[in-house]
C-alpha positions in Angstrom: -5.0 18.4 -21.8 -8.4 20.5 -21.2 -9.7 17.2 -18.9 -7.0 17.7 -16.3 -6.5 21.9 -17.0 -3.9 24.5 -17.3 -0.7 23.4 -15.4 0.9 25.6 -12.6 4.4 24.0 -12.2 6.4 20.8 -13.2 9.5 19.5 -11.2 11.8 17.1 -10.5 12.1 15.3 -7.8 9.7 17.5 -5.6 7.6 16.5 -2.6 4.3 14.9 -2.5 3.8 14.1 1.0 6.7 11.9 2.9 7.8 11.0 -0.5 9.7 13.0 -3.3 8.2 11.9 -6.8 10.5 11.9 -9.7 8.7 14.4 -11.5 5.2 15.9 -10.0 3.1 18.2 -12.1 0.3 20.4 -10.5 -2.6 21.9 -11.8 -3.2 25.6 -11.1 -6.8 24.3 -10.1 -8.1 21.1 -8.4 -9.2 18.7 -11.2 -12.4 16.8 -10.2 -10.7 13.0 -10.9 -7.3 13.9 -10.6 -6.7 16.1 -7.9 -3.7 18.6 -7.6 -1.8 16.7 -10.2 0.3 14.0 -11.0 3.4 12.8 -9.8 5.3 10.8 -12.3 7.5 7.7 -10.8 10.4 6.1 -12.5 11.3 2.9 -10.6 13.9 1.0 -11.8 14.4 -1.3 -8.9 12.7 -4.2 -8.3 9.4 -2.9 -5.7 6.3 -5.2 -4.1 3.0 -4.7 -5.1 2.3 -3.3 -1.4 4.9 -1.2 -1.5 3.7 0.3 -4.8 0.4 0.3 -2.7 1.8 2.5 0.2 3.7 4.8 -2.3 0.4 5.5 -4.2 -1.3 6.4 -0.7 1.0 8.4 0.1 1.0 10.6 -3.1 -2.8 10.6 -3.2 -3.2 11.5 0.7 -2.0 14.6 -0.9 -4.3 15.1 -3.9 -1.9 13.4 -6.7 -2.9 10.7 -8.9 0.3 8.7 -10.0 1.9 7.4 -13.0 4.6 4.6 -12.7 6.9 4.3 -15.8 8.7 0.7 -14.9 12.1 -0.2 -16.5 10.3 -2.7 -18.2 8.6 -0.1 -20.0 11.7 2.3 -20.6 13.5 -0.9 -22.8 10.0 -1.2 -25.0 10.1 2.0 -25.7 6.3 2.1 -24.8 4.6 5.7 -24.9 1.2 4.5 -22.9 1.0 4.3 -19.2 -1.8 3.5 -16.5 -2.4 6.9 -14.8 -3.9 6.3 -11.4 -6.4 8.8 -10.1 -5.6 9.5 -6.4 -9.3 8.7 -5.5 -9.0 5.2 -6.8 -4.9 4.9 -5.3 -7.0 6.2 -2.1 -9.2 3.2 -2.3 -6.6 0.3 -3.3 -4.8 1.4 0.0 -7.7 1.1 2.1 -8.3 -2.5 0.8 -5.0 -3.3 1.2 -5.1 -2.1 4.6 -8.4 -3.9 5.6 -6.3 -7.9 3.8 -3.5 -6.9 6.2 -5.5 -6.4 9.3 -7.5 -9.5 8.3 -4.5 -11.9 7.9 -2.7 -10.1 11.2 -6.2 -10.9 13.3 -6.0 -14.6 11.2 -2.7 -15.0 12.4 -3.3 -13.7 16.0 -6.4 -16.4 16.3 -4.5 -19.2 14.8 -1.3 -18.5 17.6 -4.1 -17.6 20.3 -5.5 -21.4 19.5 -1.9 -23.1 19.4 -1.9 -21.7 22.8 -4.6 -22.8 24.4 -4.4 -26.2 23.3 -0.6 -26.1 24.9 -1.8 -25.2 28.3 -4.9 -27.5 27.9 -2.1 -30.4 27.1 0.1 -28.9 30.2 -3.1 -29.4 32.4 -4.3 -32.6 31.2 -1.0 -33.8 32.1 -0.4 -31.9 35.3 -4.3 -33.7 36.4 -3.0 -37.5 35.2 0.0 -36.7 37.2 -1.9 -35.6 40.1 -4.3 -38.6 39.7 -1.3 -41.3 39.7 0.0 -40.0 43.1 -3.2 -40.2 45.0 -3.3 -43.5 44.0 
């Protein structure tokens, strides 16, 4: 594994930020592509894509790349897994956050338009009622 350099430490259930990685491999020196090491995650239960992105970000924010091993991978005796470099995980999270913010802004805009229409309707009703009272 000359492309990642020398391994400093390998720990099971070791912290990398707020979360614990199932297996955490630390490098002796920071690698320009893979960072401080690689966090291996074995995910048996279901998990949303957004949750995976958030967990990737947590590891990546501490400089760790990530490998996910899903339950389906275990059933297939798979021997190749995707390694997500920490900088890619950070970028993916940034994109996800932008999408979440845009969705929230759209929802706020939609609710605001609905309230404005509701207020305008009530104003129109009140004006119509006042006109009838005057006549």
